PyMOL Python script that loads the backbone (N, CA, C, O; Angstrom):
from pymol import cmd

cmd.read_pdbstr("""\
ATOM      1  N   UNK A   1      17.166 -19.510  16.106  1.00  0.00           N
ATOM      2  CA  UNK A   1      18.237 -19.086  15.265  1.00  0.00           C
ATOM      3  C   UNK A   1      17.706 -18.970  13.828  1.00  0.00           C
ATOM      4  O   UNK A   1      16.932 -19.813  13.375  1.00  0.00           O
ATOM      5  N   UNK A   2      18.117 -17.953  13.145  1.00  0.00           N
ATOM      6  CA  UNK A   2      17.698 -17.748  11.759  1.00  0.00           C
ATOM      7  C   UNK A   2      18.327 -18.814  10.875  1.00  0.00           C
ATOM      8  O   UNK A   2      19.535 -19.045  10.923  1.00  0.00           O
ATOM      9  N   UNK A   3      17.505 -19.448  10.083  1.00  0.00           N
ATOM     10  CA  UNK A   3      17.960 -20.535   9.220  1.00  0.00           C
ATOM     11  C   UNK A   3      17.882 -20.144   7.757  1.00  0.00           C
ATOM     12  O   UNK A   3      17.025 -19.362   7.346  1.00  0.00           O
ATOM     13  N   UNK A   4      18.789 -20.703   6.989  1.00  0.00           N
ATOM     14  CA  UNK A   4      18.836 -20.501   5.555  1.00  0.00           C
ATOM     15  C   UNK A   4      17.714 -21.306   4.895  1.00  0.00           C
ATOM     16  O   UNK A   4      17.165 -22.225   5.502  1.00  0.00           O
ATOM     17  N   UNK A   5      17.383 -20.964   3.676  1.00  0.00           N
ATOM     18  CA  UNK A   5      16.311 -21.647   2.950  1.00  0.00           C
ATOM     19  C   UNK A   5      16.573 -23.144   2.825  1.00  0.00           C
ATOM     20  O   UNK A   5      15.627 -23.929   2.771  1.00  0.00           O
ATOM     21  N   UNK A   6      17.830 -23.551   2.776  1.00  0.00           N
ATOM     22  CA  UNK A   6      18.149 -24.977   2.646  1.00  0.00           C
ATOM     23  C   UNK A   6      17.670 -25.780   3.859  1.00  0.00           C
ATOM     24  O   UNK A   6      17.404 -26.976   3.734  1.00  0.00           O
ATOM     25  N   UNK A   7      17.557 -25.150   5.016  1.00  0.00           N
ATOM     26  CA  UNK A   7      17.067 -25.810   6.228  1.00  0.00           C
ATOM     27  C   UNK A   7      15.628 -26.311   6.048  1.00  0.00           C
ATOM     28  O   UNK A   7      15.227 -27.305   6.653  1.00  0.00           O
ATOM     29  N   UNK A   8      14.863 -25.610   5.211  1.00  0.00           N
ATOM     30  CA  UNK A   8      13.443 -25.925   5.016  1.00  0.00           C
ATOM     31  C   UNK A   8      13.176 -26.797   3.787  1.00  0.00           C
ATOM     32  O   UNK A   8      12.025 -27.138   3.514  1.00  0.00           O
ATOM     33  N   UNK A   9      14.230 -27.161   3.040  1.00  0.00           N
ATOM     34  CA  UNK A   9      14.046 -27.990   1.855  1.00  0.00           C
ATOM     35  C   UNK A   9      13.424 -29.327   2.221  1.00  0.00           C
ATOM     36  O   UNK A   9      13.783 -29.939   3.227  1.00  0.00           O
ATOM     37  N   UNK A  10      12.498 -29.769   1.404  1.00  0.00           N
ATOM     38  CA  UNK A  10      11.799 -31.042   1.590  1.00  0.00           C
ATOM     39  C   UNK A  10      11.016 -31.100   2.895  1.00  0.00           C
ATOM     40  O   UNK A  10      10.713 -32.185   3.393  1.00  0.00           O
ATOM     41  N   UNK A  11      10.689 -29.939   3.449  1.00  0.00           N
ATOM     42  CA  UNK A  11       9.886 -29.851   4.670  1.00  0.00           C
ATOM     43  C   UNK A  11       8.715 -28.925   4.388  1.00  0.00           C
ATOM     44  O   UNK A  11       8.676 -28.274   3.344  1.00  0.00           O
ATOM     45  N   UNK A  12       7.777 -28.862   5.291  1.00  0.00           N
ATOM     46  CA  UNK A  12       6.588 -28.047   5.093  1.00  0.00           C
ATOM     47  C   UNK A  12       6.547 -26.915   6.126  1.00  0.00           C
ATOM     48  O   UNK A  12       5.857 -27.036   7.138  1.00  0.00           O
ATOM     49  N   UNK A  13       7.277 -25.815   5.885  1.00  0.00           N
ATOM     50  CA  UNK A  13       7.305 -24.733   6.871  1.00  0.00           C
ATOM     51  C   UNK A  13       5.921 -24.106   7.050  1.00  0.00           C
ATOM     52  O   UNK A  13       5.096 -24.092   6.136  1.00  0.00           O
ATOM     53  N   UNK A  14       5.699 -23.591   8.257  1.00  0.00           N
ATOM     54  CA  UNK A  14       4.416 -22.990   8.619  1.00  0.00           C
ATOM     55  C   UNK A  14       4.605 -21.489   8.810  1.00  0.00           C
ATOM     56  O   UNK A  14       5.505 -21.053   9.528  1.00  0.00           O
ATOM     57  N   UNK A  15       3.753 -20.709   8.164  1.00  0.00           N
ATOM     58  CA  UNK A  15       3.775 -19.257   8.329  1.00  0.00           C
ATOM     59  C   UNK A  15       3.218 -18.918   9.704  1.00  0.00           C
ATOM     60  O   UNK A  15       2.094 -19.298  10.031  1.00  0.00           O
ATOM     61  N   UNK A  16       4.009 -18.195  10.521  1.00  0.00           N
ATOM     62  CA  UNK A  16       3.549 -17.870  11.870  1.00  0.00           C
ATOM     63  C   UNK A  16       3.428 -16.369  12.119  1.00  0.00           C
ATOM     64  O   UNK A  16       2.844 -15.954  13.121  1.00  0.00           O
ATOM     65  N   UNK A  17       3.980 -15.541  11.208  1.00  0.00           N
ATOM     66  CA  UNK A  17       3.904 -14.097  11.437  1.00  0.00           C
ATOM     67  C   UNK A  17       4.225 -13.370  10.144  1.00  0.00           C
ATOM     68  O   UNK A  17       5.082 -13.793   9.368  1.00  0.00           O
ATOM     69  N   UNK A  18       3.516 -12.258   9.928  1.00  0.00           N
ATOM     70  CA  UNK A  18       3.835 -11.361   8.821  1.00  0.00           C
ATOM     71  C   UNK A  18       4.203 -10.018   9.445  1.00  0.00           C
ATOM     72  O   UNK A  18       3.346  -9.302   9.963  1.00  0.00           O
ATOM     73  N   UNK A  19       5.486  -9.694   9.385  1.00  0.00           N
ATOM     74  CA  UNK A  19       5.967  -8.424   9.934  1.00  0.00           C
ATOM     75  C   UNK A  19       5.679  -7.300   8.961  1.00  0.00           C
ATOM     76  O   UNK A  19       6.168  -7.294   7.831  1.00  0.00           O
ATOM     77  N   UNK A  20       4.888  -6.359   9.411  1.00  0.00           N
ATOM     78  CA  UNK A  20       4.504  -5.247   8.542  1.00  0.00           C
ATOM     79  C   UNK A  20       5.379  -4.018   8.762  1.00  0.00           C
ATOM     80  O   UNK A  20       5.392  -3.104   7.938  1.00  0.00           O
ATOM     81  N   UNK A  21       6.107  -4.001   9.873  1.00  0.00           N
ATOM     82  CA  UNK A  21       7.024  -2.903  10.185  1.00  0.00           C
ATOM     83  C   UNK A  21       8.410  -3.481  10.420  1.00  0.00           C
ATOM     84  O   UNK A  21       8.559  -4.491  11.108  1.00  0.00           O
ATOM     85  N   UNK A  22       9.417  -2.843   9.851  1.00  0.00           N
ATOM     86  CA  UNK A  22      10.786  -3.325   9.961  1.00  0.00           C
ATOM     87  C   UNK A  22      11.218  -3.448  11.424  1.00  0.00           C
ATOM     88  O   UNK A  22      11.835  -4.443  11.805  1.00  0.00           O
ATOM     89  N   UNK A  23      10.905  -2.464  12.229  1.00  0.00           N
ATOM     90  CA  UNK A  23      11.303  -2.468  13.637  1.00  0.00           C
ATOM     91  C   UNK A  23      10.745  -3.693  14.365  1.00  0.00           C
ATOM     92  O   UNK A  23      11.466  -4.343  15.122  1.00  0.00           O
ATOM     93  N   UNK A  24       9.474  -4.010  14.144  1.00  0.00           N
ATOM     94  CA  UNK A  24       8.857  -5.176  14.776  1.00  0.00           C
ATOM     95  C   UNK A  24       9.485  -6.479  14.282  1.00  0.00           C
ATOM     96  O   UNK A  24       9.689  -7.408  15.064  1.00  0.00           O
ATOM     97  N   UNK A  25       9.786  -6.544  13.004  1.00  0.00           N
ATOM     98  CA  UNK A  25      10.377  -7.751  12.429  1.00  0.00           C
ATOM     99  C   UNK A  25      11.780  -7.989  12.980  1.00  0.00           C
ATOM    100  O   UNK A  25      12.126  -9.118  13.327  1.00  0.00           O
ATOM    101  N   UNK A  26      12.575  -6.954  13.060  1.00  0.00           N
ATOM    102  CA  UNK A  26      13.928  -7.092  13.601  1.00  0.00           C
ATOM    103  C   UNK A  26      13.887  -7.499  15.072  1.00  0.00           C
ATOM    104  O   UNK A  26      14.695  -8.313  15.519  1.00  0.00           O
ATOM    105  N   UNK A  27      12.951  -6.933  15.816  1.00  0.00           N
ATOM    106  CA  UNK A  27      12.812  -7.286  17.237  1.00  0.00           C
ATOM    107  C   UNK A  27      12.414  -8.759  17.378  1.00  0.00           C
ATOM    108  O   UNK A  27      12.939  -9.458  18.245  1.00  0.00           O
ATOM    109  N   UNK A  28      11.494  -9.234  16.536  1.00  0.00           N
ATOM    110  CA  UNK A  28      11.080 -10.632  16.605  1.00  0.00           C
ATOM    111  C   UNK A  28      12.252 -11.553  16.272  1.00  0.00           C
ATOM    112  O   UNK A  28      12.390 -12.614  16.881  1.00  0.00           O
ATOM    113  N   UNK A  29      13.083 -11.173  15.331  1.00  0.00           N
ATOM    114  CA  UNK A  29      14.275 -11.971  15.025  1.00  0.00           C
ATOM    115  C   UNK A  29      15.166 -12.089  16.261  1.00  0.00           C
ATOM    116  O   UNK A  29      15.661 -13.174  16.566  1.00  0.00           O
ATOM    117  N   UNK A  30      15.369 -10.996  16.964  1.00  0.00           N
ATOM    118  CA  UNK A  30      16.179 -11.012  18.184  1.00  0.00           C
ATOM    119  C   UNK A  30      15.553 -11.911  19.246  1.00  0.00           C
ATOM    120  O   UNK A  30      16.252 -12.667  19.920  1.00  0.00           O
ATOM    121  N   UNK A  31      14.239 -11.824  19.389  1.00  0.00           N
ATOM    122  CA  UNK A  31      13.522 -12.631  20.380  1.00  0.00           C
ATOM    123  C   UNK A  31      13.660 -14.118  20.055  1.00  0.00           C
ATOM    124  O   UNK A  31      13.969 -14.915  20.942  1.00  0.00           O
ATOM    125  N   UNK A  32      13.437 -14.499  18.801  1.00  0.00           N
ATOM    126  CA  UNK A  32      13.559 -15.898  18.402  1.00  0.00           C
ATOM    127  C   UNK A  32      14.992 -16.408  18.602  1.00  0.00           C
ATOM    128  O   UNK A  32      15.191 -17.530  19.068  1.00  0.00           O
ATOM    129  N   UNK A  33      15.970 -15.599  18.256  1.00  0.00           N
ATOM    130  CA  UNK A  33      17.367 -15.999  18.421  1.00  0.00           C
ATOM    131  C   UNK A  33      17.693 -16.227  19.895  1.00  0.00           C
ATOM    132  O   UNK A  33      18.328 -17.222  20.245  1.00  0.00           O
ATOM    133  N   UNK A  34      17.261 -15.310  20.756  1.00  0.00           N
ATOM    134  CA  UNK A  34      17.512 -15.440  22.194  1.00  0.00           C
ATOM    135  C   UNK A  34      16.816 -16.670  22.771  1.00  0.00           C
ATOM    136  O   UNK A  34      17.338 -17.308  23.684  1.00  0.00           O
ATOM    137  N   UNK A  35      15.634 -17.006  22.237  1.00  0.00           N
ATOM    138  CA  UNK A  35      14.863 -18.155  22.729  1.00  0.00           C
ATOM    139  C   UNK A  35      15.273 -19.465  22.044  1.00  0.00           C
ATOM    140  O   UNK A  35      14.712 -20.523  22.328  1.00  0.00           O
ATOM    141  N   UNK A  36      16.251 -19.384  21.146  1.00  0.00           N
ATOM    142  CA  UNK A  36      16.738 -20.549  20.404  1.00  0.00           C
ATOM    143  C   UNK A  36      15.648 -21.226  19.563  1.00  0.00           C
ATOM    144  O   UNK A  36      15.584 -22.452  19.469  1.00  0.00           O
ATOM    145  N   UNK A  37      14.799 -20.400  18.961  1.00  0.00           N
ATOM    146  CA  UNK A  37      13.764 -20.886  18.047  1.00  0.00           C
ATOM    147  C   UNK A  37      14.342 -20.848  16.636  1.00  0.00           C
ATOM    148  O   UNK A  37      14.798 -19.800  16.177  1.00  0.00           O
ATOM    149  N   UNK A  38      14.323 -21.986  15.949  1.00  0.00           N
ATOM    150  CA  UNK A  38      14.769 -22.026  14.555  1.00  0.00           C
ATOM    151  C   UNK A  38      13.660 -21.472  13.678  1.00  0.00           C
ATOM    152  O   UNK A  38      12.518 -21.927  13.753  1.00  0.00           O
ATOM    153  N   UNK A  39      13.992 -20.492  12.848  1.00  0.00           N
ATOM    154  CA  UNK A  39      12.988 -19.835  12.014  1.00  0.00           C
ATOM    155  C   UNK A  39      13.615 -19.418  10.692  1.00  0.00           C
ATOM    156  O   UNK A  39      14.834 -19.317  10.563  1.00  0.00           O
ATOM    157  N   UNK A  40      12.767 -19.185   9.738  1.00  0.00           N
ATOM    158  CA  UNK A  40      13.173 -18.616   8.460  1.00  0.00           C
ATOM    159  C   UNK A  40      12.361 -17.363   8.231  1.00  0.00           C
ATOM    160  O   UNK A  40      11.224 -17.261   8.690  1.00  0.00           O
ATOM    161  N   UNK A  41      12.932 -16.418   7.530  1.00  0.00           N
ATOM    162  CA  UNK A  41      12.217 -15.180   7.223  1.00  0.00           C
ATOM    163  C   UNK A  41      12.543 -14.776   5.794  1.00  0.00           C
ATOM    164  O   UNK A  41      13.687 -14.874   5.351  1.00  0.00           O
ATOM    165  N   UNK A  42      11.528 -14.324   5.087  1.00  0.00           N
ATOM    166  CA  UNK A  42      11.734 -13.853   3.725  1.00  0.00           C
ATOM    167  C   UNK A  42      10.819 -12.668   3.450  1.00  0.00           C
ATOM    168  O   UNK A  42       9.719 -12.569   3.994  1.00  0.00           O
ATOM    169  N   UNK A  43      11.291 -11.792   2.612  1.00  0.00           N
ATOM    170  CA  UNK A  43      10.478 -10.654   2.205  1.00  0.00           C
ATOM    171  C   UNK A  43       9.499 -11.116   1.135  1.00  0.00           C
ATOM    172  O   UNK A  43       9.846 -11.880   0.234  1.00  0.00           O
ATOM    173  N   UNK A  44       8.269 -10.634   1.257  1.00  0.00           N
ATOM    174  CA  UNK A  44       7.253 -10.970   0.257  1.00  0.00           C
ATOM    175  C   UNK A  44       6.214  -9.857   0.270  1.00  0.00           C
ATOM    176  O   UNK A  44       6.283  -8.937   1.085  1.00  0.00           O
ATOM    177  N   UNK A  45       5.278  -9.948  -0.618  1.00  0.00           N
ATOM    178  CA  UNK A  45       4.225  -8.932  -0.708  1.00  0.00           C
ATOM    179  C   UNK A  45       2.909  -9.481  -0.181  1.00  0.00           C
ATOM    180  O   UNK A  45       2.611 -10.669  -0.306  1.00  0.00           O
ATOM    181  N   UNK A  46       2.137  -8.593   0.406  1.00  0.00           N
ATOM    182  CA  UNK A  46       0.783  -8.934   0.857  1.00  0.00           C
ATOM    183  C   UNK A  46      -0.114  -7.749   0.513  1.00  0.00           C
ATOM    184  O   UNK A  46       0.365  -6.643   0.266  1.00  0.00           O
ATOM    185  N   UNK A  47      -1.408  -7.997   0.503  1.00  0.00           N
ATOM    186  CA  UNK A  47      -2.358  -6.927   0.226  1.00  0.00           C
ATOM    187  C   UNK A  47      -2.936  -6.458   1.549  1.00  0.00           C
ATOM    188  O   UNK A  47      -3.383  -7.264   2.365  1.00  0.00           O
ATOM    189  N   UNK A  48      -2.923  -5.157   1.754  1.00  0.00           N
ATOM    190  CA  UNK A  48      -3.406  -4.593   3.006  1.00  0.00           C
ATOM    191  C   UNK A  48      -4.365  -3.458   2.759  1.00  0.00           C
ATOM    192  O   UNK A  48      -4.500  -2.970   1.637  1.00  0.00           O
ATOM    193  N   UNK A  49      -5.036  -3.039   3.823  1.00  0.00           N
ATOM    194  CA  UNK A  49      -5.990  -1.946   3.735  1.00  0.00           C
ATOM    195  C   UNK A  49      -7.409  -2.467   3.605  1.00  0.00           C
ATOM    196  O   UNK A  49      -7.643  -3.559   3.088  1.00  0.00           O
ATOM    197  N   UNK A  50      -8.343  -1.672   4.080  1.00  0.00           N
ATOM    198  CA  UNK A  50      -9.741  -2.056   4.022  1.00  0.00           C
ATOM    199  C   UNK A  50     -10.426  -1.314   2.877  1.00  0.00           C
ATOM    200  O   UNK A  50     -11.013  -1.930   1.987  1.00  0.00           O
ATOM    201  N   UNK A  51     -10.347  -0.017   2.908  1.00  0.00           N
ATOM    202  CA  UNK A  51     -10.973   0.788   1.863  1.00  0.00           C
ATOM    203  C   UNK A  51     -10.009   0.987   0.695  1.00  0.00           C
ATOM    204  O   UNK A  51     -10.375   0.794  -0.464  1.00  0.00           O
ATOM    205  N   UNK A  52      -8.794   1.369   1.009  1.00  0.00           N
ATOM    206  CA  UNK A  52      -7.776   1.606  -0.010  1.00  0.00           C
ATOM    207  C   UNK A  52      -6.774   0.452   0.018  1.00  0.00           C
ATOM    208  O   UNK A  52      -5.725   0.533   0.658  1.00  0.00           O
ATOM    209  N   UNK A  53      -7.122  -0.617  -0.687  1.00  0.00           N
ATOM    210  CA  UNK A  53      -6.239  -1.788  -0.705  1.00  0.00           C
ATOM    211  C   UNK A  53      -5.011  -1.499  -1.549  1.00  0.00           C
ATOM    212  O   UNK A  53      -5.088  -0.864  -2.600  1.00  0.00           O
ATOM    213  N   UNK A  54      -3.875  -1.982  -1.061  1.00  0.00           N
ATOM    214  CA  UNK A  54      -2.635  -1.804  -1.798  1.00  0.00           C
ATOM    215  C   UNK A  54      -1.712  -2.983  -1.516  1.00  0.00           C
ATOM    216  O   UNK A  54      -1.900  -3.723  -0.551  1.00  0.00           O
ATOM    217  N   UNK A  55      -0.719  -3.141  -2.373  1.00  0.00           N
ATOM    218  CA  UNK A  55       0.284  -4.183  -2.191  1.00  0.00           C
ATOM    219  C   UNK A  55       1.402  -3.594  -1.353  1.00  0.00           C
ATOM    220  O   UNK A  55       1.910  -2.511  -1.642  1.00  0.00           O
ATOM    221  N   UNK A  56       1.779  -4.320  -0.311  1.00  0.00           N
ATOM    222  CA  UNK A  56       2.816  -3.858   0.610  1.00  0.00           C
ATOM    223  C   UNK A  56       3.847  -4.961   0.793  1.00  0.00           C
ATOM    224  O   UNK A  56       3.565  -6.132   0.542  1.00  0.00           O
ATOM    225  N   UNK A  57       5.031  -4.586   1.226  1.00  0.00           N
ATOM    226  CA  UNK A  57       6.087  -5.566   1.496  1.00  0.00           C
ATOM    227  C   UNK A  57       6.116  -5.877   2.982  1.00  0.00           C
ATOM    228  O   UNK A  57       5.882  -5.002   3.815  1.00  0.00           O
ATOM    229  N   UNK A  58       6.403  -7.121   3.303  1.00  0.00           N
ATOM    230  CA  UNK A  58       6.494  -7.524   4.694  1.00  0.00           C
ATOM    231  C   UNK A  58       7.511  -8.638   4.868  1.00  0.00           C
ATOM    232  O   UNK A  58       8.024  -9.190   3.894  1.00  0.00           O
ATOM    233  N   UNK A  59       7.794  -8.959   6.126  1.00  0.00           N
ATOM    234  CA  UNK A  59       8.702 -10.048   6.466  1.00  0.00           C
ATOM    235  C   UNK A  59       7.858 -11.240   6.902  1.00  0.00           C
ATOM    236  O   UNK A  59       7.149 -11.167   7.906  1.00  0.00           O
ATOM    237  N   UNK A  60       7.928 -12.324   6.161  1.00  0.00           N
ATOM    238  CA  UNK A  60       7.142 -13.517   6.439  1.00  0.00           C
ATOM    239  C   UNK A  60       8.015 -14.485   7.239  1.00  0.00           C
ATOM    240  O   UNK A  60       9.068 -14.912   6.765  1.00  0.00           O
ATOM    241  N   UNK A  61       7.575 -14.830   8.449  1.00  0.00           N
ATOM    242  CA  UNK A  61       8.320 -15.708   9.348  1.00  0.00           C
ATOM    243  C   UNK A  61       7.747 -17.121   9.279  1.00  0.00           C
ATOM    244  O   UNK A  61       6.532 -17.316   9.324  1.00  0.00           O
ATOM    245  N   UNK A  62       8.641 -18.101   9.170  1.00  0.00           N
ATOM    246  CA  UNK A  62       8.255 -19.501   9.068  1.00  0.00           C
ATOM    247  C   UNK A  62       9.011 -20.343  10.091  1.00  0.00           C
ATOM    248  O   UNK A  62      10.150 -20.035  10.442  1.00  0.00           O
ATOM    249  N   UNK A  63       8.368 -21.406  10.566  1.00  0.00           N
ATOM    250  CA  UNK A  63       9.020 -22.417  11.407  1.00  0.00           C
ATOM    251  C   UNK A  63       8.563 -23.788  10.928  1.00  0.00           C
ATOM    252  O   UNK A  63       7.617 -23.900  10.149  1.00  0.00           O
ATOM    253  N   UNK A  64       9.232 -24.813  11.393  1.00  0.00           N
ATOM    254  CA  UNK A  64       8.808 -26.175  11.072  1.00  0.00           C
ATOM    255  C   UNK A  64       7.588 -26.540  11.910  1.00  0.00           C
ATOM    256  O   UNK A  64       7.405 -25.996  12.999  1.00  0.00           O
ATOM    257  N   UNK A  65       6.750 -27.452  11.418  1.00  0.00           N
ATOM    258  CA  UNK A  65       5.510 -27.799  12.134  1.00  0.00           C
ATOM    259  C   UNK A  65       5.721 -28.209  13.590  1.00  0.00           C
ATOM    260  O   UNK A  65       4.904 -27.881  14.450  1.00  0.00           O
ATOM    261  N   UNK A  66       6.795 -28.915  13.869  1.00  0.00           N
ATOM    262  CA  UNK A  66       7.009 -29.386  15.238  1.00  0.00           C
ATOM    263  C   UNK A  66       7.412 -28.285  16.218  1.00  0.00           C
ATOM    264  O   UNK A  66       7.449 -28.522  17.426  1.00  0.00           O
ATOM    265  N   UNK A  67       7.716 -27.075  15.712  1.00  0.00           N
ATOM    266  CA  UNK A  67       8.094 -25.978  16.605  1.00  0.00           C
ATOM    267  C   UNK A  67       7.068 -24.844  16.636  1.00  0.00           C
ATOM    268  O   UNK A  67       7.310 -23.801  17.245  1.00  0.00           O
ATOM    269  N   UNK A  68       5.932 -25.047  15.983  1.00  0.00           N
ATOM    270  CA  UNK A  68       4.908 -23.996  15.935  1.00  0.00           C
ATOM    271  C   UNK A  68       4.442 -23.603  17.335  1.00  0.00           C
ATOM    272  O   UNK A  68       4.397 -22.415  17.654  1.00  0.00           O
ATOM    273  N   UNK A  69       4.099 -24.570  18.167  1.00  0.00           N
ATOM    274  CA  UNK A  69       3.584 -24.251  19.500  1.00  0.00           C
ATOM    275  C   UNK A  69       4.604 -23.474  20.329  1.00  0.00           C
ATOM    276  O   UNK A  69       4.248 -22.498  20.989  1.00  0.00           O
ATOM    277  N   UNK A  70       5.856 -23.894  20.302  1.00  0.00           N
ATOM    278  CA  UNK A  70       6.906 -23.200  21.057  1.00  0.00           C
ATOM    279  C   UNK A  70       7.102 -21.782  20.532  1.00  0.00           C
ATOM    280  O   UNK A  70       7.248 -20.844  21.316  1.00  0.00           O
ATOM    281  N   UNK A  71       7.105 -21.622  19.210  1.00  0.00           N
ATOM    282  CA  UNK A  71       7.274 -20.283  18.619  1.00  0.00           C
ATOM    283  C   UNK A  71       6.106 -19.376  18.981  1.00  0.00           C
ATOM    284  O   UNK A  71       6.304 -18.203  19.297  1.00  0.00           O
ATOM    285  N   UNK A  72       4.883 -19.915  18.937  1.00  0.00           N
ATOM    286  CA  UNK A  72       3.702 -19.125  19.312  1.00  0.00           C
ATOM    287  C   UNK A  72       3.789 -18.676  20.763  1.00  0.00           C
ATOM    288  O   UNK A  72       3.444 -17.538  21.083  1.00  0.00           O
ATOM    289  N   UNK A  73       4.244 -19.556  21.639  1.00  0.00           N
ATOM    290  CA  UNK A  73       4.353 -19.209  23.052  1.00  0.00           C
ATOM    291  C   UNK A  73       5.378 -18.087  23.259  1.00  0.00           C
ATOM    292  O   UNK A  73       5.120 -17.144  24.007  1.00  0.00           O
ATOM    293  N   UNK A  74       6.515 -18.184  22.611  1.00  0.00           N
ATOM    294  CA  UNK A  74       7.533 -17.130  22.698  1.00  0.00           C
ATOM    295  C   UNK A  74       6.957 -15.815  22.190  1.00  0.00           C
ATOM    296  O   UNK A  74       7.190 -14.763  22.785  1.00  0.00           O
ATOM    297  N   UNK A  75       6.212 -15.867  21.099  1.00  0.00           N
ATOM    298  CA  UNK A  75       5.611 -14.661  20.542  1.00  0.00           C
ATOM    299  C   UNK A  75       4.620 -14.044  21.522  1.00  0.00           C
ATOM    300  O   UNK A  75       4.655 -12.837  21.760  1.00  0.00           O
ATOM    301  N   UNK A  76       3.751 -14.851  22.082  1.00  0.00           N
ATOM    302  CA  UNK A  76       2.744 -14.329  23.025  1.00  0.00           C
ATOM    303  C   UNK A  76       3.398 -13.716  24.259  1.00  0.00           C
ATOM    304  O   UNK A  76       2.943 -12.686  24.758  1.00  0.00           O
ATOM    305  N   UNK A  77       4.456 -14.340  24.749  1.00  0.00           N
ATOM    306  CA  UNK A  77       5.163 -13.811  25.914  1.00  0.00           C
ATOM    307  C   UNK A  77       5.768 -12.440  25.635  1.00  0.00           C
ATOM    308  O   UNK A  77       6.019 -11.662  26.556  1.00  0.00           O
ATOM    309  N   UNK A  78       5.999 -12.153  24.363  1.00  0.00           N
ATOM    310  CA  UNK A  78       6.613 -10.883  23.963  1.00  0.00           C
ATOM    311  C   UNK A  78       5.634  -9.963  23.242  1.00  0.00           C
ATOM    312  O   UNK A  78       6.032  -9.050  22.519  1.00  0.00           O
ATOM    313  N   UNK A  79       4.358 -10.220  23.451  1.00  0.00           N
ATOM    314  CA  UNK A  79       3.266  -9.388  22.927  1.00  0.00           C
ATOM    315  C   UNK A  79       3.190  -9.336  21.401  1.00  0.00           C
ATOM    316  O   UNK A  79       2.888  -8.292  20.822  1.00  0.00           O
ATOM    317  N   UNK A  80       3.463 -10.458  20.764  1.00  0.00           N
ATOM    318  CA  UNK A  80       3.262 -10.604  19.325  1.00  0.00           C
ATOM    319  C   UNK A  80       2.066 -11.517  19.115  1.00  0.00           C
ATOM    320  O   UNK A  80       1.898 -12.503  19.833  1.00  0.00           O
ATOM    321  N   UNK A  81       1.250 -11.197  18.150  1.00  0.00           N
ATOM    322  CA  UNK A  81       0.075 -12.008  17.817  1.00  0.00           C
ATOM    323  C   UNK A  81       0.456 -12.970  16.697  1.00  0.00           C
ATOM    324  O   UNK A  81       0.689 -12.529  15.572  1.00  0.00           O
ATOM    325  N   UNK A  82       0.526 -14.276  16.973  1.00  0.00           N
ATOM    326  CA  UNK A  82       0.882 -15.240  15.928  1.00  0.00           C
ATOM    327  C   UNK A  82      -0.143 -15.245  14.793  1.00  0.00           C
ATOM    328  O   UNK A  82      -1.338 -15.052  15.012  1.00  0.00           O
ATOM    329  N   UNK A  83       0.347 -15.468  13.603  1.00  0.00           N
ATOM    330  CA  UNK A  83      -0.531 -15.615  12.436  1.00  0.00           C
ATOM    331  C   UNK A  83      -1.039 -17.046  12.432  1.00  0.00           C
ATOM    332  O   UNK A  83      -0.250 -17.989  12.367  1.00  0.00           O
ATOM    333  N   UNK A  84      -2.354 -17.212  12.501  1.00  0.00           N
ATOM    334  CA  UNK A  84      -2.937 -18.553  12.523  1.00  0.00           C
ATOM    335  C   UNK A  84      -4.052 -18.699  11.501  1.00  0.00           C
ATOM    336  O   UNK A  84      -4.715 -19.736  11.457  1.00  0.00           O
ATOM    337  N   UNK A  85      -4.269 -17.688  10.685  1.00  0.00           N
ATOM    338  CA  UNK A  85      -5.389 -17.696   9.753  1.00  0.00           C
ATOM    339  C   UNK A  85      -5.097 -18.408   8.464  1.00  0.00           C
ATOM    340  O   UNK A  85      -4.113 -19.134   8.329  1.00  0.00           O
ATOM    341  N   UNK A  86      -5.973 -18.181   7.528  1.00  0.00           N
ATOM    342  CA  UNK A  86      -5.832 -18.762   6.192  1.00  0.00           C
ATOM    343  C   UNK A  86      -4.646 -18.103   5.489  1.00  0.00           C
ATOM    344  O   UNK A  86      -4.049 -17.157   6.004  1.00  0.00           O
ATOM    345  N   UNK A  87      -4.325 -18.605   4.336  1.00  0.00           N
ATOM    346  CA  UNK A  87      -3.204 -18.071   3.566  1.00  0.00           C
ATOM    347  C   UNK A  87      -3.393 -16.566   3.353  1.00  0.00           C
ATOM    348  O   UNK A  87      -4.496 -16.117   3.041  1.00  0.00           O
ATOM    349  N   UNK A  88      -2.325 -15.793   3.519  1.00  0.00           N
ATOM    350  CA  UNK A  88      -2.430 -14.349   3.329  1.00  0.00           C
ATOM    351  C   UNK A  88      -2.674 -13.988   1.880  1.00  0.00           C
ATOM    352  O   UNK A  88      -2.355 -14.758   0.974  1.00  0.00           O
ATOM    353  N   UNK A  89      -3.231 -12.838   1.670  1.00  0.00           N
ATOM    354  CA  UNK A  89      -3.498 -12.333   0.330  1.00  0.00           C
ATOM    355  C   UNK A  89      -2.201 -11.766  -0.215  1.00  0.00           C
ATOM    356  O   UNK A  89      -1.913 -10.581  -0.042  1.00  0.00           O
ATOM    357  N   UNK A  90      -1.404 -12.627  -0.886  1.00  0.00           N
ATOM    358  CA  UNK A  90      -0.092 -12.207  -1.364  1.00  0.00           C
ATOM    359  C   UNK A  90      -0.148 -11.902  -2.846  1.00  0.00           C
ATOM    360  O   UNK A  90      -1.016 -12.388  -3.572  1.00  0.00           O
ATOM    361  N   UNK A  91       0.798 -11.086  -3.276  1.00  0.00           N
ATOM    362  CA  UNK A  91       0.849 -10.672  -4.675  1.00  0.00           C
ATOM    363  C   UNK A  91       1.758 -11.501  -5.493  1.00  0.00           C
ATOM    364  O   UNK A  91       1.898 -11.264  -6.693  1.00  0.00           O
TER     365      UNK A  91
END
""", "prot")
cmd.dss("prot")
cmd.show_as("cartoon", "prot")
cmd.util.cbc("prot")
cmd.orient("prot")
């Protein structure tokens, strides 16, 4: 279920996905809601491109540390690649 920012106050949310396309982000929200995964999402900027780098907007998905494994499993079952790398190059 999509949670408000207050749900994550005084907690350490984990970035699990950066939605680069609106359609994919909306679909992931539906998937998480159906699977009863508590998540937060916010729009933010990231830097993309290899040769022509630019600042782009995306949907950043977060969950609490204790639900990371469950969220990753739901994502993999639905052909989403969880974000597990270092901090994204944000603007």
